[in-house]
N, C-alpha and C positions, 0 to 999 in steps of 0.2 A: 368675339371677345367675351360674350356672356357665357358661352360654353366653357371657355378657359377659366373664367372666374369661378364657375360652378365646380369644375374639376379641382381647382386649387383649394376651394373651400372644403370639398369632399376629402381631399388628401389630408388637409390640416385636421379635419375632424377625425379621420382614421388614425392619424398619428397621435392625436390627443387621447383617443380611446385606448390605443396601444400603450401609451404612457400610463394611463390610469390602471389598466390591467397589470402592467409591469409593477406599478407601485403596490397594488394589492398583493400580487405574488411575493414581492419583496417583504411586505409586512408579515405575511403568513410564514414565509421561509425564515425570517428573523425570529419569529416566535418558536418555530419548530427547532431551529438551530440552538436557541437558548435553552429549550427544554432538554434537548439531547445533551447539551453541555452540563446541565444540572445532573442528569442521570449518569453521565460519564464521571463527574466528580464524586458522586455517591458510590459508584462501582469502584473507583480508585480507593476511596477511603475504606470500603469494605474489604478490598484486597489487602490493604495494609493491616487492617484489624485482624483478619483471619490469619495472616502471616504472623502477627504478633502473638495471637492466641496459640498458634501452632508452636511457636518458639517457647512460650510459657509451659505448654503441656509437655514438650520435650524436656524442659528443665525439671518438671515434676517427675517425669519418668526417670531421669538421671538421679534425682534425689532419692526416689523410692528404691532404685537399684542399689544405691549406697546404703539405704536402711536395711535392705535384704542382705547385702554383704556384711553389714555390721551385725545383724542378727545371727548370721552363720558364724561369724567370728566369735560372737558372744557364746554361742552354743559350744563351739570347739573349746573356747577357754574354760567354759563351765565343766565340760567333760574332763579336761585335763586337770582342772582344779580339784574336781571330786576325786580323781585317781590319786593326786598328790596328797590331798588331805587324808584320805583313807590310809595311804601308804605311811604318811607321817604319824598318824595316830596309832596305827598298828606297830610301827617302829618304836613308838613311845612305850607301848605295853611290853614289847619284846626286850626293850633295853632297861626296863625298870631296875633289874638287878644290877645292871652295869652302871647305874647312877642316874639320879634325877636331872643332873645338869644336861646330859645328852638328850633327855626327854624335852627339856625346855628348848633346846636348839631345834629339834624336829618340829615342835609346835610353832616356833618362829617361822620356819619354812612354810608351814601350812597357812599361817596368817598372811604371809606375803603373797602366796598363790591366790588366796581369797580376795585380796585387795585388787588383784588384776581384773576380776569380774566387775568390780565397781568402776574401774577406769574404762573398761570397754563399754559398760552401760552409759557412762558419761558421754563418750564419743557418739553413741547411738542417739542420745538425746539431742546432741548438737546437730547431727544429720537430720533428725526429725524436725528440728526448729527451722533448718534451711528449707526443708520441704514445705513447711507451713508458709514461709515467705514466698516461695515460688507459687504456691497455690493462691495466695492473696493477689499476686501480680496478674493471675489469669482471670480475676474477677469472678463473675457468677459461674463461669465454666469450670473453675477450680474449686468450687465449694465442697463437692463430694470428696476431693482429694485432701482438702484442709481437714475434714473430719478424720480421715484415715491418719494423716500426719499427726494430729492431736492425740489420737488413740495410741499411736506408736510412741509418741513422746511420753505419755503417761505410763505406758508399760515399761519403757526403759527406766523411768524414774522409780517404778516399783522394784525393778531388778536391782537397781543401785541401792535402794533402801534395804532389800533383803540381804544383799551382799554385805552391807555394813552391819546388819544384825549378826550374820554368821561370824564376821570378823570380831565383833564385840564378844561373842561367846568364846571364840578361840583365845582372845586376849585374856578373858577371865580364867580360862583353863590354864593358860600359860602362867598367870599370876599364882594360881593355886599350886602348880608344880614347883614354881620357884620358892613359894612359901614352905612347901614340904622339904625342899632341898636345904633350906636354911635352918631347919630345926636342929636341936641339939643332937649330937651323934648318939646319945644314949637312947634316943627314940627307937623303938623296935622296928626292924625292917619290914616285918609282916604288916604292922599297922600302916606304914607308909605305902606299902604295895596295895593294900586293900583300898585305902583312900584314893590312890591314883586310879586304880581300876574303875572305881565307882565314878570318878570325875570323867574319865575317858569315855565310859559307857554313856553317861548323860550327854556328853558333847557329841558323840556319834549319833545318838537319837535326834538331838536338836539339828545337827547338820543334815541328816537325811530329810527331815521335815522341811527345813528351809530350802534345801537343794531341789526337792520335788516341786516346790512352789516356783522357784526360779526357773526350772526347766519348763514348766507349763507356760510361764510368761514369755520365755524365749520363743516357744513354739507359736504363741499368739502373735508375737512381733513378726516372725517370719511369714506366717500365714497372711497377716494384714498387708505386709509388704508385697507378697506375691499377688494378692488380689488387686492391690493398687496399681502395680506395674502392668498387669493385664488390662485393667480398665483404662489406664492412661494411654496404653498403646493403641487400644481401639479408638479412643477419642482423638488421639493424635492423627491416626490414619484418616478418620472422618473429616477433621478440620482441614487437613492439608488437601483432601479431595475437594472440599468446598472452596478452598482458596484457589485451587487450580481452575475450577469452574467459573468463579467470579472473575478471575484474571482473563479467561477466554472471553467472557461476556464484555469485559472492559475493552478488549481489543476490537470486538465487533462494533461496540458503541463508538469507538474512536474512528473507525472506518465510516460509519454513518454520519458522524460529525463532519468529517472532511467533505463528504458528498453534499451534505446540506449547505455547508459554507460555499462550495462550488456553485450550487444552484442559486444561492443568495447573491453571489458575485455576478452571475448571468443576469439576474433581474435588475441589479444595480447598473450593469452595463447597458441594458435596454433603456433604462430611465435616462442615462446620460446621452445615448444616441438620439432618442426622441427629443430631448431638450435641446441638443445641439443642432437639430434640424431647422430650428427657427419657429416651429409650431408652438403655440401657446398651450402649456399643460398646467396641471395643478401645481407643479414644482417651479414653474418659470419665475413667479414673483420672488420666491425665496432664493433662487439662484442669482437673480439680478441684485437682490439686496445684499447677499453675501459678497458678491464681487465688488459692489460699491463700498461696503464697510471694510473689506480687506484692503482696498486701494487707499482708503482714508487712514487706516492704521499704519500702512506702509509709509505714507507721507509724514505722519506724526513722528515715526522713528527716524526717518531721514532728516527731518528738521532738527530733532534733538541731537542727532549726531553732528549736524552741521554747526550747531550752537555750542558744541563741545560739552554738552550736558552729560555725555557718557562716551566712553571710548569704544572702538570696535570690539576689542577683546571682552570688555564687560558686557556689551550688548549681545554678543554671541557666546556668553559664558555657559559651559556645560558641566560645571562642577556643582552638583546639586547637594547642598549642605543640609543634612537632616535637622529638623526642628525637634528638639528633645520632647519626650512625653506626648507625642501626637499619635493618634490611632483613629483612622488610617494615617499613615505617615505623611507629613508635610515637609517641604524643603524650601530653601532660599537660594537665590542666585544673585549676582551683582546687578541684574537688570530689573529685579522685582520692584524696587522703589520707583523706578521710572515708569514701568507699566501701571503701577498703582496710581500714579498721578495722571498719566495720559489716556488710558483706555476706558475707564468707567463711563464718562459722558457719552461716548459713541456706542459702547456696548449696551448701556441701559436704555438708550433711545430706541433700539431695535425691539426690546421687550414691549414697548408701548406701540410700536408700529403694527403688530399683529398679536392677537390673543392666542394664536396657535403656536407662537414661538415659545419654546421651553427654556432655552438659554442661548446666549451669544457670547462667545469668549474666544480669545486667541491662545494658541499653544505653539511652543517652539518645535523644532525638528524632531525632538525625542518624546513628544507628547506631554511635556511639562506645561501645566496651566498656571501661570503666575498670578493673574488677576481675573477673578471670576465675577459674575454678576453679584450684586450686593446680597441678594437673597440666598446665595449659595456660599457666602463668605463669612459665616458666623464664627465666633470663637468656639473652639472645641470644648466638650464637656467629658464627663466620665462615661457617657452613653455612646458606645461605638456605633450602634445602628443610627442614632440621631446624627452623629458626626458624618457618617457615610452620606446621608442625604443633604445635610445643611452646611458642611464644611468642605467644599470641593475645590477651593482655591489652594494654591501652593502644592498641588498634587501632580504626581507623575502617572499619567494614564497610558499604560503600555499594553493594553489589551488590543484585540484586533482593530476595533474602531479607532482607538486612541492613536496607535502607531500609524495607521493608514492616514488619519487626518493630519498628523504632524509632518509626515514625509511626502504628502501629495505635491507634485509639481505640475500637474495638468491644470488647464484653466479653471476647472472645478471638478470636484468629486462628490458623488451622491452616495450616501450609505444608509442602510436600514439596519437597526439592531435593537436589542433589549437593553434598557438602561436600568442598572441596579439603583433603586431608590432607597435602599436600606430596609432592615426589618423584614426581609423576604419579599418585598414588593418590587415589581418590575413594570416598566412602561415601554411600549413599542414606539420608537422614534425614527424619523428620517432626518438626515443631516446633510447640509451642503458645506463642503470644505473648499475654501478659496485661498490660494497662496498669498503670504505676506512677504514682500521683498524689500530689502534695503539696498538701494543701488541695483546691482545685478545679483546680489547675494540673497539666497533663500533663508529667511529667518524662521518661518513657520507657516501656520495656516489659521484662518478664522474658521471657527466651528459654529455654524448656525443650525441649531436643532429645532425641529417643529413636529407637532402631532400630525400624522398623515390622515387623509380621508380614506375611508374603507367602504367597499361595496356593501 
């Protein structure tokens, strides 16, 4: 008998050691899994950001291509205008003897052609403004393109101003011609011809000077647009390459996350197997407590149902009505008032039972936690980080641990995970989940979380 007792004690000690080792492994794996998940989320956000920047840069490329096209159109219009103005002015001189009225008509045509440059320049300014907006969307990456777009916009504005100056001079010349035409018929034809030739000569000189300035600015616009398109194309290719690399890294991280969760599940299964063997482990007291509390809460709900304090439909309500202006979001169901009245005395007593207990609260099948411990049921404030840590009641916890806890139908479930305490702070916790039933119907689970011991 003594040998059997010694063997039994040795086996129990071995199981206890295995349970402790499994618990330590679970804590380490939970920490690793949480860290991998943080990196995964960061990689995902970077993928989104790179993709967005790539789209912005593509938009800048498109805008600068429009600027380049506008500059080319402006140059073509300017060349056409110069030819038409020269032709009109020459026609004016040639037709002096035919009558000043015909000269006036030709100048009108020249003025209309010159106005076309101003219209094209206006369109170029609008395109440049759009490029500035796209560059602003790209943030710091688009700062260099914003400078180019601003320069293009200023040049286009100068072109428009010069075109208006040319138009003004042609208008003045037209007025002069019409004044000459209205003079008394007794005025000598030679005098009119000499005056007109002088006016036309001055107009040609002014036109050539202004046109040369406009042509130079058009060349500057085209050159700036060409450089900007080339720079944007290089940046676009680089950004999209980086986005592809980050996306590849994200996929690798997701694979690592799945594997780490699988290992975490193995460690949790080891804890459950050792606990179910009957051997006393570090988790045994918490498992027994969770089972007892779950049974007590089950009885409270059954008695409330028997007294008609709530209907079955209301007790198993799954319509989670959002509470306005809550962050993180909180919800209400038709059974919240009942759990607020029945659950606190039992749940609060567990906090006093052991200082290692972090929280003790019941959730329904979908991870909805209606009534939390009082210290986690504070009214929300404008501080989201504070709310995350202190306003945990009325919340839907549908993460891995939350859903597993709500849907567990085994006698008990042991989990290990990182808990978000708000403000970037996390805590490694172990948790026992024990089913709460009303009659034979599964209502949810009791979640009893506690700080693990670590080697």
